[in-house]
Structure formats: structure tokens, C-alpha cells
C-alpha positions as CSV (number, residue, x, y, z in Angstrom):
1,X,5.7,-44.7,21.9
2,X,8.7,-46.0,23.8
3,X,9.8,-42.5,25.0
4,X,6.4,-42.1,26.6
5,X,7.0,-45.0,29.1
6,X,10.7,-44.6,29.9
7,X,13.6,-42.2,29.3
8,X,17.4,-42.3,30.1
9,X,17.0,-39.1,32.1
10,X,19.5,-37.2,30.0
11,X,17.0,-34.5,29.2
12,X,16.2,-33.8,32.8
13,X,20.0,-33.6,33.6
14,X,20.7,-31.2,30.8
15,X,17.6,-29.0,31.1
16,X,18.3,-25.4,32.0
17,X,15.8,-23.6,34.2
18,X,14.9,-20.1,32.9
19,X,13.2,-17.3,34.8
20,X,9.7,-18.2,35.8
21,X,6.8,-16.1,34.5
22,X,6.0,-14.8,37.9
23,X,4.9,-11.5,39.2
24,X,7.1,-8.4,39.1
25,X,9.1,-8.6,42.3
26,X,8.4,-4.9,43.2
27,X,4.6,-5.1,42.8
28,X,3.5,-8.2,44.7
29,X,0.7,-6.3,46.4
30,X,-0.8,-5.2,43.0
31,X,-0.2,-8.5,41.2
32,X,-1.7,-10.7,43.9
33,X,-4.3,-8.2,45.0
34,X,-3.3,-8.3,48.7
35,X,-6.0,-5.8,49.8
36,X,-8.8,-7.8,48.2
37,X,-7.4,-11.1,49.5
38,X,-7.0,-9.7,53.1
39,X,-10.5,-8.3,53.1
40,X,-11.8,-11.7,52.0
41,X,-10.1,-13.5,54.8
42,X,-11.0,-10.9,57.5
43,X,-14.6,-10.7,56.3
44,X,-15.1,-14.5,56.5
45,X,-13.4,-14.8,59.8
46,X,-11.1,-17.6,58.6
47,X,-8.3,-18.6,60.8
48,X,-6.7,-21.2,58.5
49,X,-6.3,-20.4,54.8
50,X,-4.7,-22.5,52.0
51,X,-2.9,-20.7,49.3
52,X,-2.8,-22.6,46.0
53,X,-0.1,-21.6,43.5
54,X,0.7,-23.0,40.0
55,X,4.3,-24.1,39.4
56,X,5.2,-20.8,37.6
57,X,4.2,-18.7,40.6
58,X,5.6,-20.8,43.5
59,X,8.6,-18.5,43.7
60,X,6.5,-15.8,45.3
61,X,4.5,-18.3,47.6
62,X,6.6,-17.5,50.7
63,X,6.5,-13.8,50.4
64,X,2.8,-13.8,49.7
65,X,2.1,-16.0,52.6
66,X,4.2,-13.9,55.0
67,X,2.4,-10.7,53.9
68,X,-1.0,-12.3,54.2
69,X,-0.4,-13.5,57.7
70,X,0.9,-10.1,58.8
71,X,-2.2,-8.4,57.2
72,X,-4.9,-10.9,58.5
73,X,-3.4,-12.8,61.5
74,X,-4.5,-16.0,60.1
75,X,-2.4,-19.1,59.4
76,X,-1.4,-19.5,55.8
77,X,-0.5,-22.9,54.2
78,X,1.0,-23.1,50.9
79,X,-0.2,-26.0,48.6
80,X,3.0,-26.7,46.8
81,X,1.6,-29.4,44.5
82,X,-1.8,-30.2,43.2
83,X,-3.4,-33.6,43.0
84,X,-4.8,-32.9,39.5
85,X,-4.7,-29.8,37.3
86,X,-3.4,-26.5,38.8
87,X,-6.4,-24.7,37.3
88,X,-8.8,-26.6,39.6
89,X,-9.2,-25.7,43.3
90,X,-7.6,-28.5,45.3
91,X,-10.0,-28.8,48.2
92,X,-8.6,-32.2,49.2
93,X,-5.1,-30.9,49.9
94,X,-6.7,-27.8,51.7
95,X,-8.7,-30.1,54.0
96,X,-5.6,-32.0,55.0
97,X,-4.5,-28.9,57.0
98,X,-8.0,-28.1,58.1
99,X,-8.2,-24.9,56.0
100,X,-11.4,-23.0,56.2
101,X,-11.0,-21.2,52.8
102,X,-8.7,-21.3,49.7
103,X,-7.0,-18.5,47.9
104,X,-6.4,-19.8,44.3
105,X,-3.8,-17.9,42.4
106,X,-3.0,-17.9,38.6
107,X,-5.0,-19.3,35.7
108,X,-8.3,-21.1,36.7
109,X,-11.0,-23.1,34.9
110,X,-13.6,-21.5,37.2
111,X,-15.3,-24.8,37.8
112,X,-17.7,-24.4,40.8
113,X,-16.7,-25.9,44.2
114,X,-19.0,-27.1,47.0
115,X,-16.9,-27.6,50.2
116,X,-14.9,-24.5,50.8
117,X,-15.1,-20.7,50.1
118,X,-12.7,-19.8,47.3
119,X,-11.3,-16.5,46.1
120,X,-9.7,-16.5,42.7
121,X,-6.7,-14.2,42.3
122,X,-5.7,-14.5,38.6
123,X,-2.7,-12.3,38.6
124,X,-2.8,-9.2,36.5
125,X,-0.6,-9.8,33.5
126,X,0.3,-6.7,31.5
127,X,-1.5,-6.1,28.2
128,X,-0.7,-3.5,25.6
129,X,-4.2,-2.2,25.0
130,X,-3.3,0.0,22.0
131,X,-1.6,-2.9,20.2
132,X,-4.4,-5.2,21.0
133,X,-7.0,-2.8,19.6
134,X,-4.9,-2.3,16.5
135,X,-4.8,-6.0,15.9
136,X,-8.5,-6.2,16.4
137,X,-9.1,-3.5,13.7
138,X,-6.8,-5.4,11.3
139,X,-8.7,-8.7,11.8
140,X,-12.1,-7.1,11.6
141,X,-12.0,-4.2,9.1
142,X,-15.9,-4.3,8.9
143,X,-17.1,-2.0,11.8
144,X,-20.6,-3.7,11.8
145,X,-19.1,-7.1,12.6
146,X,-20.7,-9.0,15.5
147,X,-17.8,-10.1,17.6
148,X,-17.6,-11.6,21.1
149,X,-14.4,-10.7,23.0
150,X,-13.1,-13.5,25.3
151,X,-9.9,-13.4,27.3
152,X,-7.7,-15.5,29.5
153,X,-8.4,-14.8,33.1
154,X,-5.1,-13.2,33.7
155,X,-6.1,-10.5,31.3
156,X,-9.6,-10.0,32.5
157,X,-8.6,-6.8,34.4
158,X,-7.9,-5.1,31.1
159,X,-11.3,-5.9,29.5
160,X,-13.5,-3.5,31.3
161,X,-15.3,-0.4,30.3
162,X,-12.4,1.8,31.1
163,X,-9.8,-0.1,29.0
164,X,-10.1,-2.2,25.9
165,X,-13.8,-1.9,25.8
166,X,-13.6,1.9,25.9
167,X,-11.1,1.7,23.1
168,X,-13.2,-0.3,20.7
169,X,-16.8,0.4,21.6
170,X,-17.1,3.7,19.7
171,X,-16.0,2.1,16.4
172,X,-17.7,-1.3,16.8
173,X,-21.4,-0.9,17.9
174,X,-22.0,-4.7,17.7
175,X,-19.0,-5.8,19.8
176,X,-19.7,-7.8,23.0
177,X,-17.3,-8.2,25.9
178,X,-17.6,-11.3,28.1
179,X,-17.5,-11.0,31.8
180,X,-15.6,-13.5,34.1
181,X,-18.0,-15.0,36.7
182,X,-16.5,-16.8,39.7
183,X,-18.8,-19.2,41.6
184,X,-21.9,-21.0,40.6
185,X,-23.4,-20.3,37.2
186,X,-27.3,-20.0,37.0
187,X,-29.1,-23.3,36.1
188,X,-30.7,-21.7,33.0
189,X,-29.5,-18.6,31.2
190,X,-31.8,-15.8,30.1
191,X,-32.9,-15.8,26.5
192,X,-30.1,-14.4,24.4
193,X,-27.4,-14.8,27.1
194,X,-24.6,-17.4,27.4
195,X,-23.2,-18.6,30.7
196,X,-20.4,-21.0,30.1
197,X,-16.8,-21.7,31.2
198,X,-17.1,-19.0,33.9
199,X,-18.0,-16.4,31.2
200,X,-21.2,-14.5,30.7
201,X,-22.1,-12.4,27.7
202,X,-25.2,-11.5,25.7
203,X,-25.7,-12.6,22.1
204,X,-27.0,-9.8,20.0
205,X,-26.5,-11.2,16.5
206,X,-29.7,-11.9,14.5
207,X,-28.9,-15.5,13.9
208,X,-27.7,-16.2,17.4
209,X,-24.2,-17.3,18.5
210,X,-23.3,-19.0,15.2
211,X,-23.4,-15.5,13.5
212,X,-20.8,-14.1,15.9
213,X,-17.1,-14.2,15.5
214,X,-14.8,-14.8,18.5
215,X,-11.8,-12.8,19.5
216,X,-9.6,-14.3,22.2
217,X,-7.0,-12.3,24.2
218,X,-4.4,-14.7,25.5
219,X,-1.8,-17.3,24.4
220,X,-2.6,-20.6,22.8
221,X,-4.0,-22.8,25.7
222,X,-6.4,-25.6,26.7
223,X,-9.0,-22.9,27.4
224,X,-8.8,-21.6,23.8
225,X,-9.1,-25.2,22.5
226,X,-12.1,-25.8,24.7
227,X,-13.8,-22.7,23.4
228,X,-13.1,-23.5,19.8
229,X,-14.5,-27.1,20.1
230,X,-17.6,-26.0,22.0
231,X,-18.4,-23.0,19.7
232,X,-17.0,-24.7,16.6
233,X,-19.4,-22.9,14.2
234,X,-17.9,-19.5,15.1
235,X,-14.7,-18.2,13.4
236,X,-11.9,-17.5,15.9
237,X,-9.1,-15.0,16.1
238,X,-6.7,-14.3,18.8
239,X,-4.2,-11.8,20.2
240,X,-1.1,-13.1,22.1
241,X,0.0,-10.4,24.6
242,X,3.4,-12.0,25.0
243,X,4.2,-11.6,21.2
244,X,1.9,-8.7,20.5
245,X,0.6,-10.5,17.4
246,X,-2.9,-11.1,16.2
247,X,-3.9,-13.9,13.9
248,X,-6.8,-15.9,12.6
249,X,-6.8,-19.2,14.4
250,X,-5.7,-21.9,12.0
251,X,-6.6,-24.7,14.4
252,X,-8.5,-27.1,12.2
253,X,-11.6,-27.7,14.3
254,X,-13.1,-30.1,11.8
255,X,-9.9,-32.2,11.9
256,X,-10.0,-32.2,15.7
257,X,-13.6,-33.2,15.8
258,X,-12.9,-36.1,13.3
259,X,-10.2,-37.3,15.8
260,X,-12.6,-37.0,18.7
261,X,-15.4,-38.8,16.8
262,X,-13.0,-41.6,16.0
263,X,-12.5,-42.0,19.8
264,X,-16.2,-42.2,20.1
265,X,-16.2,-45.2,17.7
266,X,-13.4,-46.8,19.8
267,X,-15.6,-46.4,22.9
268,X,-18.4,-48.2,21.2
269,X,-16.2,-51.2,20.5
270,X,-14.8,-51.2,24.1
271,X,-15.9,-53.9,26.5
272,X,-14.0,-52.8,29.6
273,X,-13.9,-49.1,30.5
274,X,-11.7,-47.4,33.0
275,X,-13.3,-44.4,34.6
276,X,-10.5,-42.0,35.7
277,X,-11.1,-39.7,38.5
278,X,-9.5,-36.4,37.4
279,X,-10.9,-34.1,40.0
280,X,-12.1,-34.2,43.6
281,X,-13.0,-30.5,43.8
282,X,-15.4,-29.8,40.9
283,X,-19.0,-29.9,42.0
284,X,-21.0,-32.9,40.7
285,X,-18.0,-35.2,40.1
286,X,-19.6,-38.0,42.2
287,X,-22.9,-37.6,40.4
288,X,-21.3,-38.0,37.0
289,X,-19.2,-41.0,38.2
290,X,-22.5,-42.7,39.2
291,X,-24.1,-41.6,35.9
292,X,-21.2,-43.2,33.9
293,X,-21.3,-46.4,35.9
294,X,-25.0,-46.8,35.2
295,X,-24.6,-45.9,31.5
296,X,-21.8,-48.5,31.0
297,X,-23.8,-51.1,33.0
298,X,-26.8,-50.5,30.7
299,X,-24.6,-50.7,27.7
300,X,-23.3,-54.1,28.7
301,X,-19.8,-52.9,29.4
302,X,-17.8,-53.5,32.6
303,X,-16.3,-50.5,34.3
304,X,-13.5,-49.8,36.9
305,X,-13.1,-46.6,38.7
306,X,-9.5,-45.6,39.0
307,X,-7.9,-42.7,41.0
308,X,-4.3,-42.3,39.8
309,X,-3.8,-38.6,40.2
310,X,-2.5,-36.9,37.0
311,X,-2.8,-39.5,34.3
312,X,0.3,-40.3,32.2
313,X,1.1,-43.2,29.8
314,X,3.2,-45.1,32.3
315,X,0.4,-45.2,34.9
316,X,-2.3,-46.2,32.5
317,X,-0.2,-48.9,30.9
318,X,-0.6,-50.9,34.1
319,X,-4.3,-51.6,33.2
320,X,-4.0,-53.6,30.0
321,X,-7.3,-55.2,30.5
322,X,-9.0,-51.9,29.9
323,X,-10.0,-51.1,26.4
324,X,-10.6,-47.4,26.8
325,X,-10.5,-44.8,29.5
326,X,-13.0,-41.9,30.2
327,X,-11.5,-39.0,32.2
328,X,-13.8,-37.0,34.6
329,X,-12.1,-33.7,35.0
330,X,-12.8,-30.0,34.5
331,X,-13.5,-28.7,31.0
332,X,-9.8,-27.5,30.4
333,X,-8.3,-30.9,31.5
334,X,-10.9,-33.2,29.9
335,X,-9.4,-32.9,26.3
336,X,-6.3,-35.1,27.1
337,X,-4.1,-35.9,24.1
338,X,-3.9,-39.6,24.3
339,X,-1.7,-40.2,21.2
340,X,1.1,-41.5,23.4
341,X,-1.1,-43.6,25.6
342,X,-1.5,-47.4,25.2
343,X,-5.3,-46.9,25.3
344,X,-7.4,-44.0,24.2
345,X,-8.8,-41.4,26.7
346,X,-12.3,-40.0,26.0
347,X,-14.5,-37.4,27.7
348,X,-17.8,-38.1,29.4
349,X,-19.7,-36.5,26.5
350,X,-17.9,-38.8,24.0
351,X,-18.8,-41.8,26.1
352,X,-22.4,-40.7,26.1
353,X,-22.3,-40.4,22.3
354,X,-21.0,-44.0,22.2
355,X,-23.3,-45.7,24.8
356,X,-26.5,-43.6,24.9
357,X,-28.6,-44.4,21.7
358,X,-30.9,-41.4,22.5
359,X,-28.1,-38.9,22.2
360,X,-27.4,-37.8,18.6
361,X,-24.5,-35.8,17.2
362,X,-25.8,-32.3,16.6
363,X,-22.5,-30.5,15.8
364,X,-22.3,-29.1,19.3
365,X,-19.4,-30.3,21.5
366,X,-19.6,-30.4,25.3
367,X,-16.5,-30.4,27.4
368,X,-18.2,-29.6,30.8
369,X,-19.6,-32.9,32.3
370,X,-22.1,-30.9,34.4
371,X,-24.1,-30.3,31.2
372,X,-24.8,-34.1,31.1
373,X,-26.3,-34.4,34.5
374,X,-30.0,-34.7,35.2
375,X,-31.6,-31.3,35.2
376,X,-28.9,-29.7,33.0
377,X,-29.5,-28.2,29.6
378,X,-27.9,-31.1,27.6
379,X,-29.1,-34.1,29.7
380,X,-30.6,-36.9,27.6
381,X,-32.5,-39.7,29.3
382,X,-31.5,-43.3,28.6
383,X,-34.2,-45.0,26.3
384,X,-35.9,-48.2,27.5
385,X,-34.2,-51.5,27.0
386,X,-34.8,-53.5,23.9
387,X,-35.0,-57.3,24.0
388,X,-31.9,-59.0,22.4
389,X,-34.0,-60.6,19.7
390,X,-35.3,-57.2,18.6
391,X,-32.0,-55.4,18.8
392,X,-30.7,-54.1,15.4
393,X,-27.1,-55.1,15.0
394,X,-24.5,-52.4,14.4
395,X,-21.2,-52.6,12.5
396,X,-18.0,-51.2,13.9
397,X,-16.4,-48.7,11.6
398,X,-13.0,-49.6,13.1
399,X,-13.0,-53.4,13.2
400,X,-15.9,-54.2,10.8
401,X,-17.4,-56.6,13.4
402,X,-21.0,-56.7,14.5
403,X,-21.8,-55.3,17.9
404,X,-24.9,-54.7,20.0
405,X,-26.2,-51.2,19.9
406,X,-29.2,-51.5,22.3
407,X,-29.3,-51.0,26.0
408,X,-30.0,-53.9,28.3
409,X,-32.1,-53.9,31.4
410,X,-30.4,-52.7,34.6
411,X,-29.7,-55.5,37.2
412,X,-32.1,-56.0,40.0
413,X,-30.9,-53.9,43.0
414,X,-31.9,-56.6,45.5
415,X,-29.7,-59.3,43.8
416,X,-25.9,-59.4,44.5
417,X,-23.7,-59.0,41.4
418,X,-22.9,-62.3,39.7
419,X,-19.6,-63.8,40.8
420,X,-17.5,-66.8,39.8
421,X,-16.0,-69.1,42.4
422,X,-12.8,-71.0,41.7
423,X,-10.7,-73.4,43.8
424,X,-7.6,-71.5,44.9
425,X,-5.3,-74.2,46.4
426,X,-5.3,-77.6,48.0
427,X,-7.2,-76.3,51.0
428,X,-10.2,-75.9,48.7
429,X,-10.5,-72.2,49.6
430,X,-13.0,-70.4,47.4
431,X,-12.2,-67.0,46.1
432,X,-14.1,-64.6,43.9
433,X,-12.6,-64.2,40.4
434,X,-13.2,-60.9,38.5
435,X,-12.4,-60.4,34.9
436,X,-9.5,-58.1,35.9
437,X,-8.1,-60.8,38.2
438,X,-8.4,-63.4,35.5
439,X,-6.5,-61.1,33.1
440,X,-3.8,-60.5,35.7
441,X,-3.3,-64.3,36.1
442,X,-2.8,-64.6,32.4
443,X,0.1,-62.2,32.3
444,X,3.6,-63.4,32.4
445,X,4.7,-60.6,34.9
446,X,2.3,-59.9,37.8
447,X,4.4,-57.5,39.8
448,X,6.8,-58.0,42.7
449,X,6.3,-61.2,44.7
450,X,6.4,-60.8,48.4
451,X,7.7,-64.3,49.2
452,X,6.7,-64.0,52.8
453,X,8.8,-66.4,55.0
454,X,11.2,-67.3,52.2
455,X,13.5,-64.3,52.2
456,X,16.3,-64.4,54.8
457,X,16.4,-61.6,57.3
458,X,19.4,-59.2,56.9
459,X,20.6,-56.2,58.6
460,X,20.3,-52.8,56.8
461,X,23.5,-51.6,55.3
462,X,24.5,-48.2,53.9
463,X,23.8,-48.0,50.1
464,X,25.4,-46.0,47.4
465,X,25.7,-42.2,47.6
466,X,25.3,-39.6,44.9
467,X,23.2,-39.7,41.7
468,X,22.6,-42.6,39.4
469,X,24.7,-41.2,36.6
470,X,27.8,-41.1,38.9
471,X,27.9,-42.7,42.4
472,X,30.6,-41.7,44.7
473,X,32.1,-45.2,45.0
474,X,31.8,-45.8,41.2
475,X,35.1,-45.9,39.3
476,X,35.2,-43.4,36.4
477,X,36.9,-44.2,33.2
478,X,39.9,-42.0,32.4
479,X,39.4,-40.0,29.2
């Protein structure tokens, strides 16, 4: 736990930087699909375009931007760092330069955006189709198996009819290849069709999706974890193109679900919840924030909305009054491993399980918060409030204490929120005291004190030079 909050910096000083997994230097045009990108910019008439790269592809950013400017005549701005996950389109950073469109490079969660036109360039990573087909045959010797083939977006170019599908379709009549869909997904899929996580595929098994096996082409990733939790009744296998090895996934979904359900129990016990804003670009994030606030208010819990960028243990440890956090992010970034955090971090779906009595656990797991919004396929209305005298008490499985399980009536909109007034000093000034402020006053350390008017004024002087491990004016001990 201690290493999660502070380190001595030795690991950073001794870390060796290896070659990045970027594009082949001689094939930038093919890897980054310069022709398609230039056609998108010219076709839209865009004069300012933001180029968003993940860390592993930043080495090519300058060259790509220069070629795009020469091909289109538009101004190109490279987004060197993202506010949240690199898989999401950073519309906020793009708006800072007045960009009219975004070219998103590398892996993507394919979450729909609302503000700017977006073109996804995944980067065509190489795939040994023959070895992948051979691994598939080893994992599924029965030629009548119902299998859905999924892939990481960087290998989507090799899944088409002329490639892996052409290799396996003659032998496996019941095989189904998913299709990557960029942009908005339809509100309701056709019968026998699945639209989720930016993928679309028909379900042809007699018993539905649960009778299908899943074959994933790509390395172990958050995308694969999200697939396995969502479709947890389907057996998964995978092929890693970097190692050319296929395997049956040994990730114990039931064990992972038990861990997530334990967090649901912790959310039921929580009295103060911190809502972490983990995205500003995914469509519907403001709606789900309002939905969560209303849900927590009806459940009798106090909530605070926090925008801290990329969450880490050190940032969230500043909010000790918060019992649990809920992260509003894209499906791939929602499943945050909070084992090193001072307080647990749950998903919006897990908070719904904890606070909405009408929502029951059905075995299906939802990582996309848009499925919870009104009008979505998995939306569940809040039940009417129950008087406190008629509420059935519930027992916490973590602490063994009694807790209220019914929803209370929402506060009247015309009345201001209840406040507490306290005397601040001898001038009898009245201030509003919130629970968070009261908790802060009880802490022994409340942050740096300004001490206005008490600190003497001094001229600025030159400080030390060098790095902290060895300043230039620091004496070094002789060996």
C-alpha cells in the first residue's frame, strides 16, 4: 500500500526505454492510412484538425502531421497527452486549439462522441493469418462449432472476407465474424443481432449468444476483460499475434465477478460517494452524472462530483471523507483495479445494483454506462419511495450492521438544500458548514496555510541546480 502513494524515484531513474511499438518507419502512409485521412479532411473542408496519438505512437506524430499538412493544406495540432484514457477521443483538448475534427490514432474504445467529427485510424498491425487459422483449428476441432470471432481494432483489417474469414469459412459453416462499427450504434438491434462495444455481429446459434464460443484476436487487454465480463456465459479463447500462440482463456470470470459483487456490497454500506468524472468526450456522460446524483440522493447517500483527470491512489487519498468512488468512463476504463486505493472504485452499473432496489442481478454484467440511461435496453426505473416505518431492514454482509434498503422521497425542488450555520469567529460571521468541511476541520493536517500578512517579503534567489539525487552544489562523498 505504501508504494502506491510514494516512491523513492529509483525505479524511474534506472528504467531503460526500449523501442516503442510504433509503425514501420518505411510504411507510414500504409500504417496511418494517409490517403483515407486526407480524403476525410478535404471532404469535410476542415481547416484545423487535431491528431490524437497514444504514447506508443508519439514518435511518429511529427512526421504524420507534416505529411497531412502537405496533403490537405489544413493546420494539424498534435495532442501529446490525453486528459483521461488514450482510447477515448479527447474532444476537450481538441477544442482548446479550435479544432474542427479529430483524427484518433491507435487502439480505441469506439465510444460515440457528440461534439466533433472523428475518424479512427487504428494502425494496421501485422497478423500471421496462417498461424492464426491453425491456432483456431487446434482450439475448435469440431467443425460445427458456433464461434464468434472478435478482434482488437488494430487487427480488424485482417478479419475481412479476403483474409482470415476466407481461410476459415469453408471449414466452419457456423463461424461468425464481428464487424467494427465507428460512430453511433442503433438504439435497438435487430432480432438475432448484437451491437456492442463498437462491434456488430449476428447470432445464429439455436440457444442465442450463450451457446456461442468467443475467439479473440489480440493481446490480453482491458477490451478482452470487458468482453469476458459482459458475455460471461460464453467460453473464451484467444490468439496473441505478438507471440503467435493461441490459448483457452484461464481468466476466472466467476472469481472476478465475486470481487465486483463484493464492491457492490461496499457501495451499499457507503454513506458518502465520490463521483469521478473519467471522460468528457463520451456521449451521455452528463446525463449519467445527473442520474447517479439522483440515485444517490434517493438512496439517502451524500455525493460529491470530482474531476481529477486520470485517477490514482495519491489523488483519491485526499478525499478521506468519501467511503467509495464511482468512475464514469468508457467501458474499457471503467473496470479500474482499486486494490491499491484507499477506497474502492466501482462502476455505474455496480452502484445501480447497490442503490436501486428494482435492479436485480441476472448474471449479465454491464460496463457501458449508456445502457443504464432512460430509453436504453437495460434501464430500470426507480421504484416509489417507502415510508421509513414500513421499510424492511437489511443486514450488511461486510459489517453485519443494519442498514436502510428503501428509497426515500426526493427533496422538493422549490426548497433550498438544508444547511448548517455556525459561528466562524468573533465577528459573528455565519458560514455554511458541509459534511466535507466538517471532516476537514477534524483532520490534524489541513494542507498548506497561506498565513497572509504574516510571512515577511523576501527577494527571489537562485535555487539549486541539477536533479534531486545529485545537485550541482551538493558535496559528494568520496568512495
